C-alpha positions as CSV (number, residue, x, y, z in Angstrom):
1,M,33.9,126.4,-132.1
2,G,33.7,124.3,-135.2
3,A,35.7,122.6,-137.9
4,A,34.9,122.4,-141.6
5,F,36.3,121.6,-145.0
6,C,35.1,121.8,-148.6
7,V,36.4,120.2,-151.8
8,N,38.2,122.6,-154.2
9,N,35.9,123.6,-157.1
10,E,33.1,121.7,-155.5
11,P,31.5,124.0,-152.9
12,A,28.6,121.6,-152.4
13,L,31.0,118.9,-151.2
14,S,31.7,120.1,-147.7
15,A,31.3,119.0,-144.0
16,Q,31.3,120.7,-140.7
17,A,31.2,119.7,-137.0
18,N,31.1,121.2,-133.6
19,L,34.0,120.8,-131.2
20,S,33.3,120.4,-127.5
21,L,36.6,119.2,-126.0
22,W,40.0,120.9,-126.0
23,S,38.8,123.4,-128.5
24,S,41.4,125.8,-130.0
25,S,42.1,127.2,-133.4
26,I,44.8,124.7,-134.1
27,H,42.6,121.8,-132.8
28,A,39.9,122.9,-135.2
29,E,42.3,123.0,-138.1
30,L,43.6,119.5,-137.3
31,V,40.1,118.1,-137.0
32,A,39.1,119.6,-140.3
33,I,42.1,118.0,-142.0
34,F,41.3,114.7,-140.4
35,L,37.7,114.9,-141.6
36,A,38.9,115.7,-145.1
37,L,41.2,112.7,-145.1
38,L,38.3,110.4,-144.0
39,T,36.5,111.2,-147.3
40,G,39.6,110.6,-149.4
41,P,40.0,107.3,-151.4
42,M,42.7,104.7,-150.8
43,N,46.2,105.3,-152.4
44,A,45.3,108.9,-153.3
45,K,47.5,112.0,-153.3
46,I,45.6,114.5,-151.2
47,K,46.4,118.2,-151.3
48,I,44.9,120.3,-148.5
49,Y,45.0,124.1,-148.3
50,T,45.0,125.6,-144.8
51,D,45.8,129.0,-143.3
52,S,47.3,127.3,-140.2
53,Q,51.1,127.1,-140.3
54,S,51.1,125.5,-136.9
55,A,48.8,122.6,-138.1
56,I,51.1,122.1,-141.1
57,Y,54.2,122.0,-138.9
58,M,52.7,119.6,-136.4
59,I,51.6,117.1,-139.1
60,N,54.7,117.3,-141.2
61,N,56.9,116.8,-138.1
62,R,54.9,114.1,-136.4
63,H,57.6,111.4,-137.2
64,N,60.4,113.5,-135.7
65,K,59.1,112.8,-132.2
66,S,59.1,109.6,-130.2
67,D,55.8,108.2,-129.1
68,K,56.6,109.4,-125.6
69,K,57.2,113.0,-126.6
70,L,54.2,112.9,-129.0
71,L,51.9,112.0,-126.1
72,K,53.2,115.0,-124.1
73,Q,52.2,117.6,-126.6
74,F,48.9,119.3,-127.2
75,N,46.4,117.7,-129.7
76,S,48.3,114.4,-129.5
77,L,45.3,112.2,-130.1
78,I,44.0,113.9,-133.3
79,L,47.6,113.8,-134.6
80,L,47.9,110.1,-133.9
81,K,44.6,109.5,-135.7
82,I,45.8,111.5,-138.7
83,D,49.0,109.5,-138.8
84,I,47.1,106.1,-138.5
85,L,44.7,107.2,-141.2
86,L,47.4,108.1,-143.6
87,Q,49.2,104.8,-143.1
88,E,46.1,102.6,-143.4
89,K,44.7,104.4,-146.4
90,K,48.2,104.7,-147.9
91,M,47.7,108.4,-148.7
92,D,50.2,110.9,-149.9
93,L,49.3,114.1,-148.1
94,V,50.5,117.5,-149.2
95,L,49.7,120.5,-147.1
96,V,49.7,124.0,-148.6
97,K,49.7,127.2,-146.6
98,V,47.3,129.9,-147.8
99,K,47.1,133.4,-146.3
100,G,44.3,133.9,-143.9
101,H,41.8,136.8,-144.4
102,S,43.2,137.4,-147.9
103,E,39.8,137.3,-149.7
104,D,40.5,133.7,-150.9
105,V,37.1,132.5,-151.9
106,M,37.5,128.9,-150.8
107,N,39.3,129.8,-147.5
108,E,36.6,132.3,-146.6
109,M,33.9,129.7,-147.4
110,V,35.5,127.2,-145.1
111,D,35.9,129.8,-142.3
112,K,32.2,130.7,-142.7
113,L,31.2,127.0,-142.4
114,A,33.4,126.5,-139.3
115,K,31.8,129.6,-137.6
116,N,28.2,128.6,-138.5
117,T,28.1,125.3,-136.6
118,S,25.7,126.5,-133.9
119,N,22.7,125.1,-135.9
120,N,24.6,121.8,-136.5
121,S,23.8,119.1,-134.0
122,G,26.8,117.0,-135.1
123,Y,29.8,116.9,-132.6
124,F,33.2,115.5,-133.4
125,N,33.8,112.6,-131.1
126,N,37.5,112.3,-130.6
127,R,37.3,109.3,-128.2
128,F,40.1,106.8,-128.0
129,N,38.4,103.7,-129.4
130,Y,41.0,102.3,-131.7
131,S,44.6,101.2,-131.1
132,N,47.4,99.8,-133.2
133,K,50.9,98.6,-132.7
134,K,52.1,102.2,-132.3
135,V,49.5,103.4,-129.8
136,R,48.1,100.8,-127.4
137,F,46.8,103.1,-124.7
138,F,45.9,106.7,-124.2
139,P,45.4,108.7,-120.9
140,I,41.8,109.7,-120.2
141,F,39.9,111.5,-117.4
142,K,36.3,110.7,-116.8
143,Q,36.0,109.1,-120.3
144,I,37.6,112.2,-121.9
145,P,41.0,111.8,-123.7
146,I,43.6,114.1,-122.2
147,E,44.9,116.0,-125.3
148,Y,47.1,118.1,-123.1
149,N,50.5,117.8,-121.6
150,L,49.8,115.1,-119.1
151,R,52.2,116.4,-116.4
152,K,50.7,119.9,-116.6
153,F,47.1,118.4,-116.6
154,I,47.8,116.5,-113.4
155,K,49.4,119.5,-111.8
156,T,46.5,121.7,-112.7
157,L,44.0,119.1,-111.5
158,I,45.7,118.8,-108.1
159,N,46.0,122.6,-107.7
160,T,42.3,123.0,-108.5
161,K,41.3,120.3,-106.0
162,V,43.5,121.9,-103.3
163,A,42.1,125.4,-104.0
164,A,38.5,124.0,-103.9
165,E,39.1,122.3,-100.6
166,W,40.7,125.4,-99.1
167,S,37.8,127.6,-100.2
168,M,35.3,125.3,-98.4
169,L,37.1,125.6,-95.0
170,K,34.9,127.1,-92.3
171,S,37.6,129.7,-91.6
172,N,37.1,131.1,-95.1
173,G,33.4,131.6,-94.5
174,H,33.8,134.9,-92.8
175,E,35.3,137.9,-94.5
176,T,38.0,139.7,-92.4
177,P,39.5,143.1,-93.3
178,I,43.1,142.8,-94.5
179,D,45.8,145.0,-93.1
180,W,47.9,145.3,-96.3
181,N,50.9,147.0,-94.5
182,I,51.3,144.1,-92.1
183,T,50.7,141.6,-95.0
184,W,53.4,143.1,-97.2
185,N,55.8,143.4,-94.4
186,L,55.5,139.7,-93.7
187,I,55.8,138.9,-97.4
188,Y,59.1,140.9,-97.7
189,R,60.7,138.7,-95.0
190,Y,60.7,135.7,-97.4
191,K,62.8,135.2,-100.5
192,G,61.3,134.5,-103.9
193,F,58.7,137.3,-104.1
194,N,58.8,139.7,-107.0
195,C,56.2,142.1,-105.7
196,I,57.6,145.7,-106.0
197,S,54.7,147.8,-104.8
198,I,51.9,147.8,-102.3
199,K,49.7,149.9,-104.5
200,K,50.6,147.9,-107.6
201,Q,49.7,144.5,-106.3
202,D,51.6,142.7,-109.1
203,P,50.5,139.0,-109.2
204,G,54.0,138.1,-110.6
205,Y,55.3,136.5,-107.4
206,L,57.1,133.2,-107.0
207,I,56.4,130.7,-104.2
């Protein structure tokens, strides 16, 4: 996945980068906006067109959340960097929503640039290597910033570790036929299960 931007009426003025960490469509849009702001001059009024309403909402509402809540949301580090950049360069940012896949020439050009990053060796490095009075620290795991809800990340990490350790037990090294009638009868004895059919082994159960 990649991120890209180009200057309106100046197709030659463009940039693109590969994304390797926490890649998602919204993350790509936020990175593209950040890269565009890096090229803007001081004290400028910058107007950026994007087809991501989510990116617009997250940037425009970044001041409505406390620092604690901001760190809990997805893409928190890139949002913090955008905020710091706007403050230090004293920019006035205006974000305009454009309709995606509407044959808009500039929008399709940027989409093409973002998709054709496989031949580009440049990767966007979103490391936490700068702090200010607002952000003095940021959670990382193995030198990678955690741009994810921290509580959910830790829970997922622990569950993955437990599952990996369980799979390595010697008792799991031998396959044993499962008697599903006995298994389901045992399950039904406990509360909290939503399984409704033996044939339809619905994974929607609660433990």
